[in-house]
N, CA, C and O atoms as a Tinker XYZ file with bonds, in Angstrom:
   368  protein
     1  N    -22.226000  -17.068000  -23.136000    73     2
     2  CA   -22.176000  -15.679000  -23.540000    64     1     3
     3  C    -22.469000  -14.750000  -22.368000    63     2     4     5
     4  O    -21.814000  -13.723000  -22.194000    81     3
     5  N    -23.452000  -15.121000  -21.579000    73     3     6
     6  CA   -23.814000  -14.264000  -20.450000    64     5     7
     7  C    -22.692000  -14.228000  -19.418000    63     6     8     9
     8  O    -22.427000  -13.179000  -18.832000    81     7
     9  N    -22.041000  -15.339000  -19.192000    73     7    10
    10  CA   -20.983000  -15.378000  -18.185000    64     9    11
    11  C    -19.706000  -14.715000  -18.652000    63    10    12    13
    12  O    -18.915000  -14.250000  -17.831000    81    11
    13  N    -19.491000  -14.665000  -19.946000    73    11    14
    14  CA   -18.220000  -14.135000  -20.427000    64    13    15
    15  C    -18.162000  -12.608000  -20.353000    63    14    16    17
    16  O    -17.241000  -12.066000  -19.743000    81    15
    17  N    -19.093000  -11.921000  -20.940000    73    15    18
    18  CA   -18.986000  -10.462000  -21.039000    64    17    19
    19  C    -19.637000   -9.704000  -19.878000    63    18    20    21
    20  O    -18.948000   -8.933000  -19.209000    81    19
    21  N    -20.918000   -9.886000  -19.614000    73    19    22
    22  CA   -21.506000   -9.080000  -18.520000    64    21    23
    23  C    -20.937000   -9.426000  -17.148000    63    22    24    25
    24  O    -20.794000   -8.548000  -16.297000    81    23
    25  N    -20.614000  -10.687000  -16.929000    73    23    26
    26  CA   -20.082000  -11.089000  -15.633000    64    25    27
    27  C    -18.727000  -10.453000  -15.377000    63    26    28    29
    28  O    -18.455000  -10.003000  -14.263000    81    27
    29  N    -17.876000  -10.409000  -16.389000    73    27    30
    30  CA   -16.556000   -9.792000  -16.230000    64    29    31
    31  C    -16.667000   -8.293000  -15.994000    63    30    32    33
    32  O    -15.896000   -7.734000  -15.213000    81    31
    33  N    -17.611000   -7.634000  -16.655000    73    31    34
    34  CA   -17.777000   -6.194000  -16.453000    64    33    35
    35  C    -18.414000   -5.899000  -15.098000    63    34    36    37
    36  O    -18.147000   -4.854000  -14.505000    81    35
    37  N    -19.241000   -6.795000  -14.609000    73    35    38
    38  CA   -19.866000   -6.591000  -13.300000    64    37    39
    39  C    -18.867000   -6.797000  -12.165000    63    38    40    41
    40  O    -19.079000   -6.293000  -11.062000    81    39
    41  N    -17.803000   -7.514000  -12.413000    73    39    42
    42  CA   -16.801000   -7.745000  -11.375000    64    41    43
    43  C    -15.857000   -6.565000  -11.180000    63    42    44    45
    44  O    -15.165000   -6.507000  -10.164000    81    43
    45  N    -15.807000   -5.627000  -12.116000    73    43    46
    46  CA   -14.878000   -4.493000  -12.006000    64    45    47
    47  C    -15.038000   -3.694000  -10.718000    63    46    48    49
    48  O    -14.041000   -3.483000  -10.027000    81    47
    49  N    -16.239000   -3.236000  -10.356000    73    47    50
    50  CA   -16.330000   -2.458000   -9.110000    64    49    51
    51  C    -16.058000   -3.297000   -7.864000    63    50    52    53
    52  O    -15.553000   -2.785000   -6.865000    81    51
    53  N    -16.389000   -4.568000   -7.923000    73    51    54
    54  CA   -16.153000   -5.437000   -6.769000    64    53    55
    55  C    -14.656000   -5.600000   -6.543000    63    54    56    57
    56  O    -14.181000   -5.492000   -5.413000    81    55
    57  N    -13.924000   -5.857000   -7.600000    73    55    58
    58  CA   -12.484000   -6.065000   -7.482000    64    57    59
    59  C    -11.766000   -4.775000   -7.104000    63    58    60    61
    60  O    -10.805000   -4.804000   -6.335000    81    59
    61  N    -12.221000   -3.647000   -7.633000    73    59    62
    62  CA   -11.543000   -2.390000   -7.320000    64    61    63
    63  C    -11.739000   -1.973000   -5.860000    63    62    64    65
    64  O    -10.900000   -1.256000   -5.315000    81    63
    65  N    -12.817000   -2.401000   -5.221000    73    63    66
    66  CA   -12.998000   -2.086000   -3.805000    64    65    67
    67  C    -12.398000   -3.138000   -2.890000    63    66    68    69
    68  O    -12.346000   -2.933000   -1.677000    81    67
    69  N    -11.945000   -4.252000   -3.434000    73    67    70
    70  CA   -11.333000   -5.286000   -2.607000    64    69    71
    71  C     -9.989000   -4.848000   -2.039000    63    70    72    73
    72  O     -9.526000   -5.417000   -1.050000    81    71
    73  N     -9.363000   -3.861000   -2.636000    73    71    74
    74  CA    -8.059000   -3.405000   -2.156000    64    73    75
    75  C     -8.107000   -2.818000   -0.762000    63    74    76    77
    76  O     -7.152000   -2.944000    0.005000    81    75
    77  N     -9.214000   -2.178000   -0.432000    73    75    78
    78  CA    -9.336000   -1.592000    0.897000    64    77    79
    79  C     -9.977000   -2.551000    1.884000    63    78    80    81
    80  O    -10.181000   -2.198000    3.046000    81    79
    81  N    -10.293000   -3.743000    1.443000    73    79    82
    82  CA   -10.961000   -4.702000    2.320000    64    81    83
    83  C    -10.024000   -5.268000    3.385000    63    82    84    85
    84  O    -10.444000   -5.462000    4.526000    81    83
    85  N     -8.774000   -5.534000    3.041000    73    83    86
    86  CA    -7.832000   -6.130000    3.987000    64    85    87
    87  C     -7.588000   -5.237000    5.208000    63    86    88    89
    88  O     -7.726000   -5.723000    6.331000    81    87
    89  N     -7.234000   -3.968000    5.050000    73    87    90
    90  CA    -7.060000   -3.141000    6.254000    64    89    91
    91  C     -8.377000   -2.857000    6.965000    63    90    92    93
    92  O     -8.388000   -2.654000    8.179000    81    91
    93  N     -9.469000   -2.838000    6.242000    73    91    94
    94  CA   -10.762000   -2.618000    6.898000    64    93    95
    95  C    -11.116000   -3.797000    7.795000    63    94    96    97
    96  O    -11.698000   -3.614000    8.864000    81    95
    97  N    -10.770000   -4.998000    7.366000    73    95    98
    98  CA   -11.003000   -6.169000    8.211000    64    97    99
    99  C    -10.181000   -6.097000    9.485000    63    98   100   101
   100  O    -10.674000   -6.415000   10.567000    81    99
   101  N     -8.936000   -5.682000    9.359000    73    99   102
   102  CA    -8.077000   -5.583000   10.538000    64   101   103
   103  C     -8.554000   -4.460000   11.451000    63   102   104   105
   104  O     -8.537000   -4.619000   12.671000    81   103
   105  N     -8.974000   -3.343000   10.898000    73   103   106
   106  CA    -9.463000   -2.230000   11.713000    64   105   107
   107  C    -10.773000   -2.603000   12.404000    63   106   108   109
   108  O    -10.973000   -2.283000   13.576000    81   107
   109  N    -11.644000   -3.264000   11.695000    73   107   110
   110  CA   -12.886000   -3.727000   12.309000    64   109   111
   111  C    -12.628000   -4.758000   13.374000    63   110   112   113
   112  O    -13.315000   -4.788000   14.395000    81   111
   113  N    -11.651000   -5.598000   13.148000    73   111   114
   114  CA   -11.285000   -6.599000   14.149000    64   113   115
   115  C    -10.707000   -5.933000   15.384000    63   114   116   117
   116  O    -10.839000   -6.462000   16.488000    81   115
   117  N    -10.074000   -4.793000   15.220000    73   115   118
   118  CA    -9.545000   -4.051000   16.363000    64   117   119
   119  C    -10.677000   -3.611000   17.276000    63   118   120   121
   120  O    -10.599000   -3.784000   18.492000    81   119
   121  N    -11.718000   -3.051000   16.705000    73   119   122
   122  CA   -12.859000   -2.581000   17.498000    64   121   123
   123  C    -13.564000   -3.758000   18.168000    63   122   124   125
   124  O    -13.918000   -3.683000   19.345000    81   123
   125  N    -13.767000   -4.835000   17.426000    73   123   126
   126  CA   -14.435000   -6.015000   17.976000    64   125   127
   127  C    -13.603000   -6.628000   19.099000    63   126   128   129
   128  O    -14.153000   -7.045000   20.118000    81   127
   129  N    -12.285000   -6.688000   18.922000    73   127   130
   130  CA   -11.419000   -7.264000   19.948000    64   129   131
   131  C    -11.423000   -6.429000   21.220000    63   130   132   133
   132  O    -11.348000   -6.977000   22.320000    81   131
   133  N    -11.509000   -5.121000   21.085000    73   131   134
   134  CA   -11.565000   -4.263000   22.272000    64   133   135
   135  C    -12.887000   -4.454000   23.001000    63   134   136   137
   136  O    -12.913000   -4.557000   24.228000    81   135
   137  N    -13.973000   -4.503000   22.260000    73   135   138
   138  CA   -15.289000   -4.661000   22.877000    64   137   139
   139  C    -15.422000   -6.028000   23.540000    63   138   140   141
   140  O    -15.929000   -6.124000   24.657000    81   139
   141  N    -14.971000   -7.091000   22.862000    73   139   142
   142  CA   -15.114000   -8.445000   23.392000    64   141   143
   143  C    -13.974000   -8.855000   24.311000    63   142   144   145
   144  O    -14.057000   -9.904000   24.951000    81   143
   145  N    -12.924000   -8.069000   24.394000    73   143   146
   146  CA   -11.796000   -8.391000   25.265000    64   145   147
   147  C    -10.945000   -9.535000   24.735000    63   146   148   149
   148  O    -10.385000  -10.297000   25.523000    81   147
   149  N    -10.836000   -9.670000   23.429000    73   147   150
   150  CA   -10.027000  -10.728000   22.834000    64   149   151
   151  C     -8.554000  -10.334000   22.856000    63   150   152   153
   152  O     -8.236000   -9.160000   22.666000    81   151
   153  N     -7.652000  -11.281000   23.081000    73   151   154
   154  CA    -6.221000  -10.948000   23.132000    64   153   155
   155  C     -5.596000  -10.890000   21.735000    63   154   156   157
   156  O     -4.844000  -11.786000   21.350000    81   155
   157  N     -5.903000   -9.854000   20.995000    73   155   158
   158  CA    -5.355000   -9.677000   19.645000    64   157   159
   159  C     -4.626000   -8.342000   19.582000    63   158   160   161
   160  O     -4.298000   -7.752000   20.611000    81   159
   161  N     -4.382000   -7.882000   18.385000    73   159   162
   162  CA    -3.632000   -6.646000   18.191000    64   161   163
   163  C     -4.454000   -5.403000   18.557000    63   162   164   165
   164  O     -3.883000   -4.339000   18.800000    81   163
   165  N     -5.775000   -5.525000   18.598000    73   163   166
   166  CA    -6.638000   -4.381000   18.899000    64   165   167
   167  C     -6.399000   -3.778000   20.261000    63   166   168   169
   168  O     -6.095000   -2.589000   20.354000    81   167
   169  N     -6.527000   -4.558000   21.329000    73   167   170
   170  CA    -6.250000   -3.979000   22.648000    64   169   171
   171  C     -4.804000   -3.522000   22.811000    63   170   172   173
   172  O     -4.532000   -2.570000   23.542000    81   171
   173  N     -3.883000   -4.193000   22.136000    73   171   174
   174  CA    -2.481000   -3.774000   22.186000    64   173   175
   175  C     -2.311000   -2.383000   21.583000    63   174   176   177
   176  O     -1.594000   -1.545000   22.129000    81   175
   177  N     -2.971000   -2.145000   20.463000    73   175   178
   178  CA    -2.911000   -0.824000   19.825000    64   177   179
   179  C     -3.560000    0.229000   20.706000    63   178   180   181
   180  O     -3.040000    1.338000   20.829000    81   179
   181  N     -4.682000   -0.100000   21.315000    73   179   182
   182  CA    -5.353000    0.856000   22.196000    64   181   183
   183  C     -4.485000    1.189000   23.409000    63   182   184   185
   184  O     -4.369000    2.355000   23.784000    81   183
   185  N     -3.874000    0.169000   24.026000    73   183   186
   186  CA    -2.996000    0.418000   25.164000    64   185   187
   187  C     -1.781000    1.246000   24.756000    63   186   188   189
   188  O     -1.322000    2.094000   25.522000    81   187
   189  N     -1.258000    1.004000   23.550000    73   187   190
   190  CA    -0.105000    1.776000   23.083000    64   189   191
   191  C     -0.478000    3.242000   22.870000    63   190   192   193
   192  O      0.322000    4.133000   23.153000    81   191
   193  N     -1.675000    3.492000   22.378000    73   191   194
   194  CA    -2.102000    4.881000   22.159000    64   193   195
   195  C     -2.357000    5.575000   23.489000    63   194   196   197
   196  O     -1.975000    6.730000   23.675000    81   195
   197  N     -3.005000    4.870000   24.415000    73   195   198
   198  CA    -3.295000    5.468000   25.717000    64   197   199
   199  C     -2.000000    5.728000   26.500000    63   198   200   201
   200  O     -1.869000    6.757000   27.162000    81   199
   201  N     -1.043000    4.789000   26.421000    73   199   202
   202  CA     0.214000    4.950000   27.149000    64   201   203
   203  C      1.214000    5.819000   26.399000    63   202   204   205
   204  O      2.331000    6.023000   26.875000    81   203
   205  N      0.841000    6.322000   25.265000    73   203   206
   206  CA     1.678000    7.164000   24.412000    64   205   207
   207  C      2.965000    6.463000   24.008000    63   206   208   209
   208  O      4.029000    7.079000   23.954000    81   207
   209  N      2.860000    5.172000   23.725000    73   207   210
   210  CA     3.985000    4.400000   23.210000    64   209   211
   211  C      4.009000    4.597000   21.698000    63   210   212   213
   212  O      3.374000    3.853000   20.952000    81   211
   213  N      4.748000    5.607000   21.263000    73   211   214
   214  CA     4.701000    5.995000   19.860000    64   213   215
   215  C      5.279000    4.932000   18.934000    63   214   216   217
   216  O      4.810000    4.777000   17.807000    81   215
   217  N      6.288000    4.201000   19.391000    73   215   218
   218  CA     6.903000    3.205000   18.514000    64   217   219
   219  C      5.954000    2.048000   18.232000    63   218   220   221
   220  O      5.841000    1.610000   17.087000    81   219
   221  N      5.276000    1.551000   19.251000    73   219   222
   222  CA     4.343000    0.444000   19.062000    64   221   223
   223  C      3.121000    0.889000   18.264000    63   222   224   225
   224  O      2.681000    0.175000   17.364000    81   223
   225  N      2.570000    2.054000   18.581000    73   223   226
   226  CA     1.406000    2.556000   17.858000    64   225   227
   227  C      1.754000    2.841000   16.397000    63   226   228   229
   228  O      0.971000    2.541000   15.495000    81   227
   229  N      2.918000    3.416000   16.175000    73   227   230
   230  CA     3.329000    3.722000   14.801000    64   229   231
   231  C      3.585000    2.454000   14.003000    63   230   232   233
   232  O      3.280000    2.396000   12.812000    81   231
   233  N      4.143000    1.437000   14.651000    73   231   234
   234  CA     4.382000    0.190000   13.916000    64   233   235
   235  C      3.075000   -0.506000   13.568000    63   234   236   237
   236  O      2.959000   -1.090000   12.491000    81   235
   237  N      2.089000   -0.456000   14.456000    73   235   238
   238  CA     0.782000   -1.039000   14.137000    64   237   239
   239  C      0.123000   -0.277000   12.983000    63   238   240   241
   240  O     -0.439000   -0.886000   12.073000    81   239
   241  N      0.195000    1.032000   13.023000    73   239   242
   242  CA    -0.387000    1.834000   11.945000    64   241   243
   243  C      0.385000    1.664000   10.637000    63   242   244   245
   244  O     -0.199000    1.707000    9.554000    81   243
   245  N      1.699000    1.472000   10.746000    73   243   246
   246  CA     2.486000    1.230000    9.540000    64   245   247
   247  C      2.090000   -0.097000    8.894000    63   246   248   249
   248  O      2.030000   -0.198000    7.668000    81   247
   249  N      1.821000   -1.113000    9.714000    73   247   250
   250  CA     1.379000   -2.398000    9.177000    64   249   251
   251  C      0.027000   -2.261000    8.483000    63   250   252   253
   252  O     -0.205000   -2.893000    7.453000    81   251
   253  N     -0.867000   -1.441000    9.040000    73   251   254
   254  CA    -2.138000   -1.178000    8.362000    64   253   255
   255  C     -1.911000   -0.480000    7.022000    63   254   256   257
   256  O     -2.577000   -0.791000    6.035000    81   255
   257  N     -0.966000    0.468000    6.992000    73   255   258
   258  CA    -0.646000    1.149000    5.737000    64   257   259
   259  C     -0.045000    0.215000    4.706000    63   258   260   261
   260  O     -0.368000    0.297000    3.521000    81   259
   261  N      0.833000   -0.678000    5.158000    73   259   262
   262  CA     1.440000   -1.652000    4.237000    64   261   263
   263  C      0.384000   -2.595000    3.690000    63   262   264   265
   264  O      0.401000   -2.931000    2.506000    81   263
   265  N     -0.546000   -3.030000    4.557000    73   263   266
   266  CA    -1.620000   -3.903000    4.082000    64   265   267
   267  C     -2.524000   -3.181000    3.085000    63   266   268   269
   268  O     -3.041000   -3.801000    2.154000    81   267
   269  N     -2.715000   -1.885000    3.273000    73   267   270
   270  CA    -3.508000   -1.115000    2.314000    64   269   271
   271  C     -2.820000   -1.079000    0.954000    63   270   272   273
   272  O     -3.458000   -1.299000   -0.076000    81   271
   273  N     -1.528000   -0.805000    0.953000    73   271   274
   274  CA    -0.784000   -0.736000   -0.308000    64   273   275
   275  C     -0.777000   -2.096000   -1.008000    63   274   276   277
   276  O     -0.980000   -2.171000   -2.220000    81   275
   277  N     -0.545000   -3.165000   -0.254000    73   275   278
   278  CA    -0.525000   -4.501000   -0.848000    64   277   279
   279  C     -1.906000   -4.881000   -1.372000    63   278   280   281
   280  O     -2.021000   -5.457000   -2.453000    81   279
   281  N     -2.950000   -4.565000   -0.618000    73   279   282
   282  CA    -4.304000   -4.882000   -1.062000    64   281   283
   283  C     -4.691000   -4.145000   -2.325000    63   282   284   285
   284  O     -5.285000   -4.731000   -3.231000    81   283
   285  N     -4.360000   -2.860000   -2.397000    73   283   286
   286  CA    -4.681000   -2.077000   -3.598000    64   285   287
   287  C     -3.864000   -2.578000   -4.789000    63   286   288   289
   288  O     -4.373000   -2.652000   -5.907000    81   287
   289  N     -2.601000   -2.920000   -4.548000    73   287   290
   290  CA    -1.759000   -3.430000   -5.628000    64   289   291
   291  C     -2.305000   -4.744000   -6.173000    63   290   292   293
   292  O     -2.371000   -4.935000   -7.387000    81   291
   293  N     -2.694000   -5.648000   -5.283000    73   291   294
   294  CA    -3.246000   -6.930000   -5.735000    64   293   295
   295  C     -4.578000   -6.758000   -6.455000    63   294   296   297
   296  O     -4.845000   -7.447000   -7.439000    81   295
   297  N     -5.417000   -5.843000   -5.969000    73   295   298
   298  CA    -6.685000   -5.624000   -6.658000    64   297   299
   299  C     -6.471000   -4.976000   -8.024000    63   298   300   301
   300  O     -7.216000   -5.259000   -8.963000    81   299
   301  N     -5.467000   -4.113000   -8.147000    73   299   302
   302  CA    -5.154000   -3.528000   -9.453000    64   301   303
   303  C     -4.626000   -4.578000  -10.422000    63   302   304   305
   304  O     -4.979000   -4.569000  -11.602000    81   303
   305  N     -3.780000   -5.486000   -9.931000    73   303   306
   306  CA    -3.294000   -6.563000  -10.794000    64   305   307
   307  C     -4.431000   -7.469000  -11.247000    63   306   308   309
   308  O     -4.485000   -7.870000  -12.410000    81   307
   309  N     -5.332000   -7.788000  -10.339000    73   307   310
   310  CA    -6.474000   -8.635000  -10.685000    64   309   311
   311  C     -7.398000   -7.921000  -11.657000    63   310   312   313
   312  O     -7.926000   -8.545000  -12.578000    81   311
   313  N     -7.599000   -6.638000  -11.470000    73   311   314
   314  CA    -8.438000   -5.855000  -12.377000    64   313   315
   315  C     -7.804000   -5.759000  -13.760000    63   314   316   317
   316  O     -8.502000   -5.819000  -14.772000    81   315
   317  N     -6.481000   -5.609000  -13.802000    73   315   318
   318  CA    -5.786000   -5.555000  -15.088000    64   317   319
   319  C     -5.904000   -6.893000  -15.818000    63   318   320   321
   320  O     -6.057000   -6.923000  -17.040000    81   319
   321  N     -5.834000   -7.992000  -15.078000    73   319   322
   322  CA    -5.957000   -9.308000  -15.684000    64   321   323
   323  C     -7.386000   -9.555000  -16.176000    63   322   324   325
   324  O     -7.587000  -10.190000  -17.211000    81   323
   325  N     -8.375000   -9.054000  -15.433000    73   323   326
   326  CA    -9.771000   -9.305000  -15.764000    64   325   327
   327  C    -10.272000   -8.422000  -16.899000    63   326   328   329
   328  O    -10.992000   -8.889000  -17.782000    81   327
   329  N     -9.895000   -7.151000  -16.878000    73   327   330
   330  CA   -10.408000   -6.196000  -17.864000    64   329   331
   331  C     -9.257000   -5.611000  -18.670000    63   330   332   333
   332  O     -8.476000   -4.822000  -18.138000    81   331
   333  N     -9.136000   -5.976000  -19.926000    73   331   334
   334  CA    -8.014000   -5.479000  -20.738000    64   333   335
   335  C     -8.066000   -3.975000  -21.006000    63   334   336   337
   336  O     -7.059000   -3.395000  -21.412000    81   335
   337  N     -9.201000   -3.337000  -20.792000    73   335   338
   338  CA    -9.288000   -1.898000  -21.026000    64   337   339
   339  C     -8.503000   -1.106000  -19.985000    63   338   340   341
   340  O     -8.181000    0.060000  -20.214000    81   339
   341  N     -8.199000   -1.709000  -18.868000    73   339   342
   342  CA    -7.502000   -1.013000  -17.797000    64   341   343
   343  C     -6.005000   -0.943000  -18.053000    63   342   344   345
   344  O     -5.321000   -0.075000  -17.511000    81   343
   345  N     -5.496000   -1.843000  -18.867000    73   343   346
   346  CA    -4.052000   -1.891000  -19.115000    64   345   347
   347  C     -3.537000   -0.593000  -19.700000    63   346   348   349
   348  O     -4.230000    0.092000  -20.452000    81   347
   349  N     -2.323000   -0.275000  -19.346000    73   347   350
   350  CA    -1.694000    0.950000  -19.821000    64   349   351
   351  C     -1.165000    0.743000  -21.231000    63   350   352   353
   352  O     -0.562000   -0.288000  -21.529000    81   351
   353  N     -1.388000    1.711000  -22.085000    73   351   354
   354  CA    -0.884000    1.600000  -23.449000    64   353   355
   355  C      0.566000    2.065000  -23.488000    63   354   356   357
   356  O      0.962000    2.984000  -22.772000    81   355
   357  N      1.340000    1.415000  -24.334000    73   355   358
   358  CA     2.722000    1.871000  -24.510000    64   357   359
   359  C      2.722000    3.023000  -25.495000    63   358   360   361
   360  O      1.885000    3.069000  -26.397000    81   359
   361  N      3.647000    3.948000  -25.334000    73   359   362
   362  CA     3.763000    5.187000  -26.104000    64   361   363
   363  C      2.959000    5.283000  -27.378000    63   362   364   365
   364  O      2.925000    4.354000  -28.185000    81   363
   365  N      2.326000    6.399000  -27.543000    73   363   366
   366  CA     1.481000    6.619000  -28.728000    64   365   367
   367  C      2.304000    7.122000  -29.866000    63   366   368
   368  O      1.774000    7.366000  -30.950000    81   367
């Protein structure tokens, strides 16, 4: 009984914030990669911004935007599956 109802309701805020977790991980990894000098997308994005390479910088930012949309969509689907109150009602 305890695991069925309170646990499912306690997961709602966790799942709803998971949508922004994917781009936040990539953005945080960008800062860490620049500081540690790791050869990842972070220093590439920084060099593109400094060199004013708009196509490379825009494509990196577009990928972050796409990951945000996909993450929010997946978290909404998971939230809809977990909590039936979130589902949209068909015409009244």
